[in-house]
Phi, psi and omega in degrees: 000147181236088186301335180293345180275344180300129180091353177285166181231132187229146169252124175242114181278149182059045188263010181282342181201175172060218182301319182299315178299313181298320179294318178301315179295318181295316179294322178299323178295337177273002180091014178274135171280127190245132168269113180271101182273144177215160178257315181230328191275071182300316182293322178294319178297318179295326177297324177293317177301316180295321179294320177297318178298322180294338178269001181090011181263181182237136180199155171225156176250137178222134181278149175174128176274114185292347179268004184235120184299317181296319179294323178294321178300317179294322178300314182285335171298320177294320179296315179300318181292317186277321187242326180089327182209169178223150174244330189224138171232126174248108182273086185258326184297136176207147179212134179202173181256110178288165180131176182292144177300324181293348179254005184282163179227167176301321179298315179299318181299309182299316181296314183293315182292322180296314185281327190252353180228298182297338180302330180295303177296329178297320176292315182299318181300327181272331185275321185303319177298342179266356183271142179292156180297130171089358181206131176184157179222133173230128182234130175254162182236124179232188182212176178298338182294345177283344184237341184231156178275105179262139181301129176067012179279333171053231185292341179299326178298316178297320180294318179292323176298317178295319179301318181295318178296318178295324178299315180294319179297317178294325179300318180291318182292323189262347180304319179299340178272358183082014179259118180268129178243121179219176180223165174239126173262102183271132177286190185291129178224151182279081182248166178298322180297316181293326181295345178280348180277135178304143179060033180300320181299319178299318179295317181299315180293321179299314182295318178302322182280327188271320185299139180306324180276356172058037173203162177282157174291135175259153182302325181294329177299317180290319182297323179296321179291321178300316179298318178299315181295334176282338186282167177287346177292343178258022188295343178250017175259119188218120177072026183249159173244121177272123183271124179238088186217016179067018178091002184303319187286349181272352182280147179286000000 
């Protein structure tokens, strides 16, 4: 438990399911008031809000497409109206078109880069003015596809690579303000997003057999690391990516 997080306020994008949902629940258990952001799944987002309430926590759901500037402006208008300020932003939402790079189009590129890369600085630009002097946390979410060529990952790999570079750049820019920017590199997990990738079942089985810990990453594994990065125990971690993959990436 991190008592210093009690009373803080966080925005978790793409929090209706998967890693985002788990992070929202974990932060709520620490006493953080959570904005559960969603793009389409209003009922799923409300279910997360209700679950947080059942645990004695506080949360609201707000719609917003992180890849659209106008939608982000409306999202932050809602945050200002409902909460007034923010302490934590978890940039979890991402959307892209899987498939071979040779089959990609300009439309796919623009959509993928806007939602999965530019969304980080777009969120930061709107969130930092709402953060108190001397304290803030911004966390991005990436994957092995930002550093390695994954089959059928296509433009998502380029977007994740850009996201990682932007995370480091923001870490340098915002550190003087007391705002720590870090990322989580989450390994393979059985999520709805991964299931959209061709041969997902084959990949899941491969990871289970190959990873030293012999299991897939669970959403709660990632949420625990997110809570740690938000805490004061992570006060000297700046511009880093914590790898949560059961040891898969250390293998030759």
